C-alpha positions as MATLAB code, in Angstrom:
seq = 'MPVSKQVTFTEQPNVNAATCPSRSVLEHITSRWGVLVLAALLEDGRRFSELRRIIGGVSEKMLAQTLQTLERDGFVHREAHPVIPPRVDYSLTEVGEQAARLVSGLARWSEAHVTGVLAAREAYDNRT';
ca = [
       9.049  -24.217   11.270;
       8.314  -20.505   10.303;
      11.189  -18.034   10.802;
      10.512  -15.032   12.871;
      11.819  -11.670   12.024;
      12.875   -9.849   15.025;
      12.578   -6.048   14.568;
      15.181   -3.938   16.545;
      16.009   -0.387   16.767;
      19.477    0.914   17.187;
      17.950    4.429   18.314;
      15.094    5.807   20.130;
      12.071    5.948   17.659;
      11.578    9.540   16.442;
       8.700   10.335   14.351;
      10.677   13.445   12.936;
      13.653   11.534   11.781;
      13.201   10.865    8.058;
      14.212    7.073    8.275;
      12.272    6.132   11.484;
       9.754    3.342   10.992;
       7.249    5.231   13.270;
       6.721    7.682   10.586;
       5.064    5.273    8.305;
       2.814    3.891   11.209;
       1.813    7.519   11.815;
       0.959    7.979    8.077;
      -1.003    4.813    7.982;
      -3.251    5.600   10.864;
      -3.578    9.409   10.211;
      -4.261    8.899    6.468;
      -7.402   10.145    5.046;
      -9.145    6.769    5.048;
      -7.208    5.289    8.004;
      -8.751    7.767   10.413;
     -12.416    6.882    9.258;
     -11.766    3.145    9.097;
     -10.344    3.007   12.763;
     -13.112    5.452   14.059;
     -15.903    3.314   12.335;
     -14.303    0.034   13.724;
     -14.111    1.468   17.066;
     -17.773    1.278   17.484;
     -18.202   -2.287   16.592;
     -16.681   -4.895   14.251;
     -17.976   -4.437   10.562;
     -18.290   -6.095    7.381;
     -16.639   -4.673    4.382;
     -19.946   -3.499    2.879;
     -20.914   -1.764    6.182;
     -17.753    0.170    6.336;
     -18.221    1.240    2.691;
     -21.622    2.602    3.625;
     -20.411    4.234    6.866;
     -17.604    5.957    5.167;
     -18.817    8.140    2.435;
     -16.739    8.809   -0.698;
     -14.499    5.900   -0.154;
     -14.083    3.657   -3.086;
     -14.020   -0.095   -2.859;
     -10.366   -0.169   -4.047;
      -9.317    2.370   -1.476;
     -11.074    0.834    1.351;
      -9.664   -2.490    0.561;
      -5.865   -1.138    0.467;
      -6.547    0.821    3.788;
      -7.741   -2.166    5.483;
      -5.075   -4.251    4.207;
      -2.547   -1.741    5.341;
      -3.918   -1.620    8.666;
      -4.167   -5.364    8.879;
      -0.466   -5.797    7.923;
       0.494   -3.116   10.638;
      -1.433   -5.115   13.303;
      -4.438   -2.676   14.031;
      -7.097   -4.518   12.193;
      -8.083   -8.390   12.467;
      -9.499   -9.876    9.370;
     -11.899  -12.886    9.927;
     -12.919  -14.721    6.809;
     -16.051  -17.117    7.465;
     -16.189  -20.171    5.363;
     -19.937  -19.691    4.151;
     -21.609  -18.755    0.865;
     -21.685  -16.084    0.205;
     -18.345  -15.235    1.619;
     -18.447  -13.326    4.815;
     -15.534  -11.236    5.987;
     -15.543   -9.230    9.448;
     -13.039   -6.625   10.373;
     -12.369   -5.641   13.980;
      -9.804   -3.820   15.962;
      -6.954   -5.544   17.612;
      -5.921   -4.134   20.931;
      -3.325   -1.830   19.676;
      -5.740   -0.910   17.009;
      -8.195    0.157   19.585;
      -5.685    2.228   21.468;
      -4.979    4.227   18.049;
      -8.530    4.444   17.109;
      -9.420    6.012   20.386;
      -6.823    8.676   19.686;
      -7.678    9.383   15.979;
     -11.481    9.104   16.747;
     -10.798   12.007   19.245;
      -9.325   14.104   16.463;
     -12.055   13.360   14.281;
     -14.678   14.428   16.920;
     -12.697   17.544   17.565;
     -12.409   18.512   13.885;
     -16.451   18.075   13.666;
     -16.797   20.286   16.696;
     -14.528   23.070   15.324;
     -15.497   22.972   11.647;
     -17.496   26.130   11.885;
     -14.513   28.049   13.037;
     -12.040   26.645   10.752;
     -14.351   27.401    7.918;
     -14.636   30.985    8.914;
     -10.753   31.403    9.424;
     -10.301   29.983    5.898;
     -12.826   32.527    4.546;
     -11.226   35.321    6.487;
      -7.897   34.225    4.998;
      -9.115   33.995    1.441;
     -10.824   37.413    1.676;
      -7.661   39.280    2.766;
      -6.580   41.992    0.438;
];
């Protein structure tokens, strides 16, 4: 029978505390590729190759690492089908969908405000 490891906290989780495990959760879902993977999976379950096409600029290695990290954290479900050629589908878990909705909103906000941010950068860079 497998041994279950029960995780307990002696203090209230606080992402600002250096040793709080919630910090690594936040880092995983808000990483460069984590946000994009979660947002892409929010629309629908995807195969690895579909994710790679949707997420411009991600290497095969980084996509694989990001998916593995998100799967380990319980955000992504990986389903391998016993067919030839091999087929693996990725989808969001319930908690993954919750996180994806939040980070997807941030991604959409950045798209809507990119012009203003770029103008602010240029103004900053041109200060004398």
